[in-house]
N, C-alpha and C positions, 0 to 999 in steps of 0.2 A: 177508444181511449187518448189516439196521441194525437187528434181534433182539441176532443175537451183542455188537456195538458197544454198543446199549443195559447193557449186562451186567455187562462189562466195569468201563463206567463208573461202575457202583452197585456194583461187590466192595469186597465187608466182608471177608477171608475173612487179612488181613494187622495188619487195623485198628487191631489190642494194641504192634502191634510200630513202630505210625507215631507217632513225635512232632506233625506237624502233622495228621492225623488223614489218611482216605484221600481218594484225588485222585483219578483216574486218566488217564491223558493218554495220545492214539492217536487216530492220525490214518489213514481206508484208506474203499475204496472195488471193489467189483467189476473195475473194469476197471484199475484200477493199473498200468504199466509196472514201476515199481523202488519197492521195496522197501527201509526207511532200519530197521534193527536199533541201536540205540541202546542206551546203560546206563540210566539212568532222571536223571528230571526233577530238575531243581535248585531252591530254591527259589525263584527269577522262574517259571520254569513253572511251581509249582507253585501261585503267585502269578494269573499267567492263564490258565493252562492249553491252554495253544499251542504246540505241541511246539519244542521248539529255537530258546524266542524270549528269545535271550542270547547271548552274543558267541560260547557256540562255537555256535550258530545259524549265526551272520555267517560264521564260519571259513571253516564247512563246506560255507555256502550258495557260500561265494568259490572249494573244492576245486572245486565239479563245476560254476563257471562258470555258473549258476543266474539270475534275479532271484526275486524272492523267491512273486510274483505264480504260477509254476511251481510252484517247492518247495512251496508249499500247497497246488496240486492238488489234490486228493485220487483224482481220478481217473485222476492222470499219478502220484503216489508217493506213497507211502505211509509214515506217521511208528511204530513199533511201539517199543518199547523194552524191555529184558532185563526188566526192573522196573517195571511201569506208573506206581508212583508218588513218592515225594519217600521216600528210605528213611530220611536223616538225617544229623547226621553223627558220625565217630570224630575221634580227634586227628589222621590225616595228612590231613581232607575230606572226604565225605563217604561214609556207608554202603557198600558193597555194594550192590548191586539183589536186594529180596528174591528168591526162589529159587523160590518158589511162585511168578509171573509165569508165565513161559514156558513149563511144564510144562501148566500148567491151560487157560489162551488162544493160544497163538501156532502152534500146526497147525492148531484152527478157522480163525485167522484169512485162516492161508496157501490153506484150502484153499479160500476162499472167494472168493480174487485169483489165481483161474485163467490170466490174463492178466501173469504174472509174468514178468520175464525176468531184472532180475539184484536180487539183494540186498548189499545194502553192509552189511556189517559192520564194529561202533566200536567199538576196544575191544577187551581179553581176554576178557573176559568172555562177547558174539556171539560171538565168532572159539571158543574152545572148546567154548562150547554149539553149532555147526554144521558147525566143524569137522572136530572130535571127536579121533583120531589123527593128521589129515590136519597139525594147525595145530602153528605149531615149537614150539622150548621158551621163544622172546621172542616179545613181539608184534614189535619191530623185524625180525628173520627171516620172521613167517607175511608180514607187510606187504609186505618183498622179492622174497617169493615166490609176490607175489599173480596171480601168470599162473599156476600149477598150480589156481588155484581156479577162471578165471575155466570158463566164459562165467555160470555162473550165480551167483559169489558174488566178493566184489571187498571185503578185510579191509583197516581206513583204521587210526591212530594216532585216539583220539581229538582232537577241534580246539581243546580246553579252549586257552583263551590260559596255562596252566600248561604246555604241552606247546615254546614256543614252543624250550626248553634243547633239546627231542628233536626238534625242526625243524631246529634251526641244526648243530644234531652229526649227521645226519642231509638232508644237501643233494639227498640223491639221490632224495629223495620228491617235491620238488616242482617236481625237473624231469625225472624219469622219470616217474612212477609218478600223479603229480597231472591231468598229459597225456593219457592214455592211460583215464582220468578220466573228463573230459572229454568226451573224446569219443566213449564211450560212455555218457554219460550222452544227449549232443545226438543218435545216433547212433538209441538206444530209443527217445525221444519227438518223434523228428523235430521238431529245433529248427534253428531257422539259426542257427548260430553266433555269425557279424554282429548279432543281436540280444539275444541271453546278454547 
């Protein structure tokens, strides 16, 4: 695992496509029980090198109902984006994750984590990649059908502050899905819900 992480962190495959240069961001451990597969680092995470070190990460930890200390404990939770480096900016926000990363590194990482009990898929890119034809026509439908993908996968929308409108339009997410997510995470990590 250490050698694999070192290879990923020194990857230069997409160098010519990355406006800020390569800085792969990943956190993993052989005994991790949950892996969170997001999209790609934003500019703040590119600067710090810490996964989910931004407002989206704060919202995600709120959904999971876990402390930062649990979230960043690699022996509990692995953090693996679809694209490991900041992809740059387009007209409507950040560009999609680079397509080279997941086929190049994901399988090798997952094989090194045999204790995984849950793969949390954040956003359309990870859901389409991992759920394939079983993903619904829209992210909203996929998230609403989350029970179809359990116990292995748990699809979520992106926790970006820009998605507040989506959350206000879909109150069932906070009312129905988030509590189940919190229960599942607490159960897998053997957390005392009163201490999270």
